[in-house]
C-alpha positions as CSV (number, residue, x, y, z in Angstrom):
1,X,0.0,0.0,0.0
2,X,1.3,3.4,-0.9
3,X,0.2,5.7,2.0
4,X,-1.2,9.1,1.4
5,X,1.4,10.6,3.8
6,X,4.4,9.3,5.7
7,X,7.1,10.6,7.9
8,X,10.8,10.6,7.0
9,X,13.1,9.7,9.9
10,X,16.9,9.9,9.3
11,X,19.9,8.7,11.2
12,X,20.4,12.4,12.2
13,X,16.9,12.4,13.7
14,X,17.5,9.2,15.6
15,X,20.8,10.5,17.0
16,X,19.2,13.7,18.1
17,X,16.6,11.9,20.1
18,X,19.1,9.4,21.6
19,X,21.3,12.3,22.7
20,X,18.3,13.6,24.7
21,X,17.6,10.2,26.2
22,X,21.2,10.0,27.4
23,X,21.0,13.6,28.9
24,X,19.8,14.9,32.2
25,X,16.5,16.3,30.8
26,X,13.6,14.4,29.2
27,X,11.3,17.3,29.8
28,X,11.6,21.0,30.5
29,X,15.2,21.1,29.3
30,X,17.1,23.2,26.7
31,X,15.7,21.5,23.5
32,X,12.2,23.0,23.8
33,X,13.3,26.6,23.9
34,X,15.8,25.9,21.1
35,X,13.0,24.4,18.9
36,X,10.8,27.5,19.7
37,X,13.6,29.8,18.6
38,X,14.1,27.8,15.4
39,X,10.4,28.1,14.6
40,X,10.5,31.8,15.2
41,X,13.4,32.0,12.7
42,X,11.6,29.8,10.2
43,X,8.3,31.8,10.3
44,X,9.5,35.3,11.1
45,X,7.3,35.6,14.2
46,X,8.5,37.2,17.4
47,X,7.3,34.5,19.8
48,X,6.6,30.8,19.7
49,X,5.2,28.3,22.3
50,X,5.3,24.6,21.5
51,X,2.9,22.0,22.9
52,X,2.0,18.3,22.8
53,X,-0.4,18.7,19.8
54,X,-1.9,21.3,17.4
55,X,-5.3,20.7,19.0
56,X,-3.8,21.8,22.4
57,X,-2.2,24.8,20.6
58,X,-5.6,25.8,19.1
59,X,-7.1,25.6,22.6
60,X,-4.3,27.7,24.0
61,X,-4.9,30.3,21.3
62,X,-8.6,30.5,22.0
63,X,-8.0,30.8,25.7
64,X,-5.3,33.5,25.2
65,X,-7.8,35.6,23.1
66,X,-10.4,35.4,25.9
67,X,-12.9,33.0,24.1
68,X,-15.5,31.9,26.5
69,X,-19.3,31.3,27.1
70,X,-21.4,33.6,25.0
71,X,-18.7,34.1,22.3
72,X,-18.8,32.9,18.8
73,X,-15.9,31.4,16.8
74,X,-16.1,30.8,13.0
75,X,-14.0,28.4,11.0
76,X,-13.9,26.8,7.6
77,X,-16.5,24.1,6.9
78,X,-13.8,21.9,5.3
79,X,-11.3,21.1,8.0
80,X,-10.5,18.6,10.7
81,X,-12.8,18.7,13.7
82,X,-10.1,20.2,16.0
83,X,-10.4,23.6,14.2
84,X,-13.9,23.9,15.7
85,X,-13.7,21.8,18.9
86,X,-11.1,24.2,20.3
87,X,-13.8,26.9,20.7
88,X,-16.2,24.4,22.4
89,X,-13.5,23.6,24.9
90,X,-13.8,27.3,26.0
91,X,-17.6,27.2,26.2
92,X,-18.1,29.2,23.0
93,X,-20.5,28.7,20.1
94,X,-19.2,27.6,16.7
95,X,-20.3,28.4,13.1
96,X,-18.9,27.5,9.7
97,X,-17.9,29.5,6.6
98,X,-18.1,28.1,3.1
99,X,-15.0,27.4,1.0
100,X,-13.6,29.0,-2.2
101,X,-14.3,26.6,-5.1
102,X,-10.7,27.0,-6.4
103,X,-8.5,26.9,-3.3
104,X,-10.9,25.0,-0.9
105,X,-9.9,27.5,1.8
106,X,-12.3,29.7,3.6
107,X,-13.9,32.0,1.1
108,X,-13.4,35.7,1.9
109,X,-16.6,36.5,-0.1
110,X,-18.6,33.9,1.9
111,X,-17.1,35.3,5.1
112,X,-18.0,38.8,4.2
113,X,-21.6,37.9,3.2
114,X,-22.1,35.9,6.5
115,X,-20.7,38.8,8.6
116,X,-23.0,41.3,6.9
117,X,-26.1,39.1,7.3
118,X,-25.3,38.4,11.0
119,X,-24.8,42.1,11.7
120,X,-27.9,43.2,9.9
121,X,-29.9,40.6,11.8
122,X,-28.6,41.9,15.1
123,X,-26.9,38.6,16.1
124,X,-23.5,38.4,17.8
125,X,-20.5,38.7,15.5
126,X,-17.6,36.2,15.9
127,X,-15.0,37.0,18.5
128,X,-12.5,34.9,16.6
129,X,-12.3,33.6,13.0
130,X,-10.0,30.6,12.3
131,X,-9.1,30.4,8.6
132,X,-7.5,27.0,7.7
133,X,-4.7,26.8,5.2
134,X,-6.0,23.6,3.7
135,X,-3.4,21.3,1.9
136,X,-0.6,23.8,2.8
137,X,-1.9,26.7,0.7
138,X,-2.5,30.0,2.6
139,X,-5.9,31.5,2.8
140,X,-6.3,35.0,1.3
141,X,-5.2,36.5,4.6
142,X,-5.1,40.1,3.5
143,X,-8.8,40.1,2.7
144,X,-9.7,38.3,5.9
145,X,-7.6,40.7,7.9
146,X,-9.3,43.6,6.3
147,X,-12.7,42.1,7.4
148,X,-11.4,41.7,10.9
149,X,-10.8,45.4,11.2
150,X,-14.3,46.2,9.9
151,X,-16.1,43.6,12.0
152,X,-13.9,43.5,15.1
153,X,-12.8,39.9,15.3
154,X,-9.4,38.3,16.1
155,X,-7.7,35.8,13.8
156,X,-6.1,32.4,14.5
157,X,-4.5,30.9,11.4
158,X,-4.9,27.2,11.5
159,X,-1.6,26.5,9.6
160,X,-1.4,22.8,10.6
161,X,-0.7,22.0,7.0
162,X,1.4,24.9,6.1
163,X,4.8,24.9,7.8
164,X,7.3,26.1,5.1
165,X,4.5,27.8,3.0
166,X,4.6,31.4,2.0
167,X,2.0,34.1,1.4
168,X,2.9,37.1,-0.6
169,X,6.5,35.9,-0.4
170,X,6.6,35.9,3.4
171,X,6.5,32.8,5.6
172,X,3.2,31.6,6.8
173,X,3.2,32.0,10.6
174,X,4.7,35.5,10.7
175,X,1.3,36.7,11.9
176,X,1.3,39.8,9.7
177,X,-2.4,39.3,9.1
178,X,-3.4,37.4,12.2
179,X,-3.1,37.4,16.0
180,X,-1.8,33.8,16.3
181,X,-0.8,31.0,13.9
182,X,-1.0,27.3,14.8
183,X,1.2,24.5,13.4
184,X,1.0,20.7,13.6
185,X,3.9,18.2,13.8
186,X,1.8,15.0,13.6
187,X,3.6,12.2,11.7
188,X,1.7,12.8,8.4
189,X,2.6,16.5,8.5
190,X,5.7,17.9,6.8
191,X,7.8,18.2,9.9
192,X,7.1,15.7,12.8
193,X,7.7,15.5,16.5
194,X,5.6,12.4,16.8
195,X,2.7,14.4,18.2
196,X,3.2,18.1,18.7
197,X,2.0,21.6,17.9
198,X,3.1,25.2,18.1
199,X,1.7,28.7,18.3
200,X,3.4,31.8,16.9
201,X,2.5,35.4,17.6
202,X,4.0,38.9,17.5
203,X,2.1,39.9,20.7
204,X,4.2,39.5,23.8
205,X,1.2,39.4,26.1
206,X,-0.5,36.6,24.1
207,X,2.7,34.6,24.1
208,X,3.1,35.0,27.8
209,X,-0.5,33.9,28.5
210,X,-0.2,30.9,26.2
211,X,3.1,29.9,27.9
212,X,1.4,30.2,31.3
213,X,-1.6,28.1,30.3
214,X,0.6,25.5,28.6
215,X,2.1,24.5,32.0
216,X,-0.8,24.3,34.5
217,X,-1.2,28.1,34.9
218,X,1.6,28.2,37.4
219,X,4.4,30.7,37.8
220,X,7.7,31.2,39.7
221,X,7.9,34.9,38.7
222,X,7.6,36.9,41.9
223,X,6.2,39.9,40.0
224,X,3.1,37.8,39.0
225,X,2.5,36.4,42.4
226,X,-0.3,37.7,44.7
227,X,2.0,37.6,47.8
228,X,5.7,37.3,48.7
229,X,7.5,34.1,47.9
230,X,7.9,31.6,50.8
231,X,11.4,30.6,49.4
232,X,13.3,29.4,46.4
233,X,10.9,26.4,46.0
234,X,7.8,28.6,45.8
235,X,5.4,28.7,42.9
236,X,1.8,29.9,42.5
237,X,-1.1,28.8,40.3
238,X,-2.6,32.0,39.0
239,X,-4.8,30.6,36.3
240,X,-6.5,27.3,35.3
241,X,-4.0,25.9,32.9
242,X,-3.1,22.5,31.4
243,X,-0.2,20.1,31.0
244,X,0.2,20.7,27.2
245,X,4.0,20.7,27.3
246,X,6.2,19.2,24.6
247,X,8.9,16.8,25.7
248,X,12.7,17.2,25.1
249,X,12.7,14.1,22.8
250,X,9.9,15.6,20.6
251,X,11.7,19.0,20.4
252,X,15.0,17.3,19.5
253,X,13.3,15.5,16.7
254,X,11.6,18.7,15.5
255,X,14.8,20.6,15.5
256,X,16.5,17.9,13.5
257,X,13.7,17.7,11.0
258,X,13.4,21.5,10.6
259,X,16.8,21.6,9.0
260,X,15.4,19.9,5.9
261,X,12.1,21.9,5.8
262,X,13.0,24.0,2.7
263,X,14.2,21.1,0.6
264,X,11.2,18.9,1.6
265,X,8.7,21.6,0.7
266,X,10.5,22.1,-2.7
267,X,10.4,18.4,-3.3
268,X,6.7,18.3,-2.5
269,X,6.1,21.1,-5.0
270,X,8.1,19.2,-7.6
271,X,6.1,16.1,-7.1
272,X,2.8,18.0,-7.1
273,X,3.7,19.7,-10.4
274,X,4.6,16.3,-11.8
275,X,1.1,15.0,-10.8
276,X,-0.3,18.0,-12.6
277,X,1.4,16.9,-15.8
278,X,0.6,13.2,-15.4
279,X,-3.0,13.8,-14.7
280,X,-3.6,16.4,-17.4
281,X,-5.4,14.0,-19.8
282,X,-7.6,12.4,-17.1
283,X,-11.1,13.5,-16.2
284,X,-10.1,15.0,-12.8
285,X,-9.6,18.5,-11.5
286,X,-6.1,19.1,-10.2
287,X,-5.3,21.6,-7.4
288,X,-5.3,25.3,-8.3
289,X,-2.6,27.4,-6.8
290,X,-3.2,31.0,-5.9
291,X,-0.6,33.3,-7.4
292,X,-0.1,35.0,-3.9
293,X,0.7,31.6,-2.3
294,X,3.6,29.1,-2.3
295,X,2.0,26.0,-0.9
296,X,3.7,23.6,1.5
297,X,1.8,20.9,-0.5
298,X,0.9,18.9,2.6
299,X,-1.9,17.3,0.6
300,X,-2.6,16.7,-3.1
301,X,-6.4,16.7,-3.6
302,X,-8.0,15.9,-6.9
303,X,-11.7,16.2,-7.7
304,X,-13.6,13.7,-9.8
305,X,-15.9,14.8,-12.5
306,X,-19.2,16.2,-11.2
307,X,-21.2,14.1,-13.7
308,X,-20.2,10.7,-12.1
309,X,-21.9,11.8,-8.9
310,X,-21.4,10.6,-5.4
311,X,-21.6,6.9,-6.3
312,X,-19.0,7.3,-9.0
313,X,-16.7,9.2,-6.6
314,X,-17.0,6.4,-4.1
315,X,-16.3,3.7,-6.7
316,X,-13.1,5.5,-7.8
317,X,-12.0,5.8,-4.1
318,X,-12.7,2.2,-3.4
319,X,-10.9,1.0,-6.5
320,X,-7.8,3.0,-5.6
321,X,-7.7,1.5,-2.2
322,X,-8.2,-2.0,-3.7
323,X,-5.3,-1.3,-6.0
324,X,-2.9,-0.6,-3.2
325,X,-3.2,3.2,-3.2
326,X,-3.8,4.6,0.3
327,X,-6.0,7.5,-0.7
328,X,-8.0,9.5,1.9
329,X,-10.5,12.3,2.0
330,X,-9.7,15.6,3.6
331,X,-12.2,16.6,5.0
332,X,-15.8,15.7,5.7
333,X,-17.6,19.1,6.0
334,X,-18.1,19.9,9.7
335,X,-21.7,20.8,9.3
336,X,-22.5,17.2,8.4
337,X,-20.9,15.7,11.6
338,X,-23.5,14.3,13.9
339,X,-22.2,16.2,16.9
340,X,-22.5,19.6,15.2
341,X,-25.7,18.7,13.3
342,X,-27.6,17.0,16.0
343,X,-26.1,18.1,19.3
344,X,-25.1,21.7,18.6
345,X,-27.9,22.2,16.0
346,X,-25.8,24.0,13.5
347,X,-27.9,25.1,10.5
348,X,-27.1,26.9,7.3
349,X,-26.0,26.4,3.7
350,X,-22.5,25.5,2.6
351,X,-23.0,24.5,-1.1
352,X,-19.3,24.6,-2.1
353,X,-18.3,22.4,0.8
354,X,-21.0,19.9,0.0
355,X,-19.9,19.9,-3.7
356,X,-16.3,19.4,-2.7
357,X,-17.1,16.4,-0.4
358,X,-18.8,14.6,-3.3
359,X,-15.7,14.9,-5.4
360,X,-12.5,15.2,-3.4
361,X,-9.8,12.5,-3.1
362,X,-6.4,13.0,-1.5
363,X,-3.7,11.2,-3.5
364,X,-0.5,10.0,-1.8
365,X,2.2,12.7,-1.5
366,X,5.2,12.7,0.8
367,X,8.7,14.3,0.3
368,X,10.5,10.9,-0.1
369,X,7.9,9.5,-2.5
370,X,9.6,8.0,-5.6
371,X,8.5,8.7,-9.2
372,X,7.8,5.0,-9.6
373,X,5.3,5.2,-6.7
374,X,3.8,8.3,-8.3
375,X,3.5,6.5,-11.6
376,X,1.7,3.6,-9.9
377,X,-0.8,6.0,-8.3
378,X,-1.6,7.5,-11.7
379,X,-1.8,4.1,-13.4
380,X,-4.4,2.8,-10.8
381,X,-6.3,6.1,-10.9
382,X,-6.5,6.0,-14.7
383,X,-7.8,2.4,-14.5
384,X,-10.4,3.3,-11.9
385,X,-11.7,6.2,-14.0
């Protein structure tokens, strides 16, 4: 089976982790801050806080922005459930925005229309909007940022797919058009720490709050304490935080992997462009790339012809799996999930997301994929079509 995504672990990566295992610190040592600084350098952001998962990082971002009961958070309808669940963890309400038919990212036009309708109806506007850089391609952040100024919401970029991507020739995660950006280091992502996540921001207060919440809400800083220290052992819990910390082993792996980020993203783009050429004569829609974006190419999503319908789409998917091609579907629209449909009673219309779901298939793509593997994917796809 050719998987849709797979980590690449080198001898250098293994040695970096073993070095930590033989050191004095397995957690809360020097590698975590080194990894955070390396991510600041890679993204151009002023501050970074790493955690045990991107889901934890999304939760920290929402908490840092003060999301709570009575607030609303909006995200893309086509994303993994974590992009929405993070708001529910804070007691907030969630709603979804339809996607752009070309990029599959949150549509700025759909967002603007929804904002206008909500304001005219006198309903609460979102406190936070979470655009998702699906497949590694940045959303149209300048347009979304302009709407945030008009309608007064904060922005968390869900950049789980987009480490190494660029928007308007600047690194994704520099937070020029957002308050916070979130990355994932799950094994199928471009850089892995096993499990792991990170937030970047240019706001020192937000960074400090996320760092506090990341480690139980406790501090040893005497200036933050409510009374004088009892001694050098003393700490205080000043907020309700979590144990979302990343281990030293994970950070060491991430540091080692980050050294190859640029070459890996370049190779993913080369393979994606080769797919574009190989698939040009088949009845499928290949991914469109926005001229303002250099995608990290985390995923390569094709769309089957609309006239074969949902049944034809499923048949192609199943024949690919039967032929040893580990395809997947990213993602099922959130508004169709039973929890959001039946429990949270989300109602609305997301026609582009519904259309996407009936056609999308993620083909295998990883930076150490061979051309022979890619040729096999195309051969089985052509047969299934």
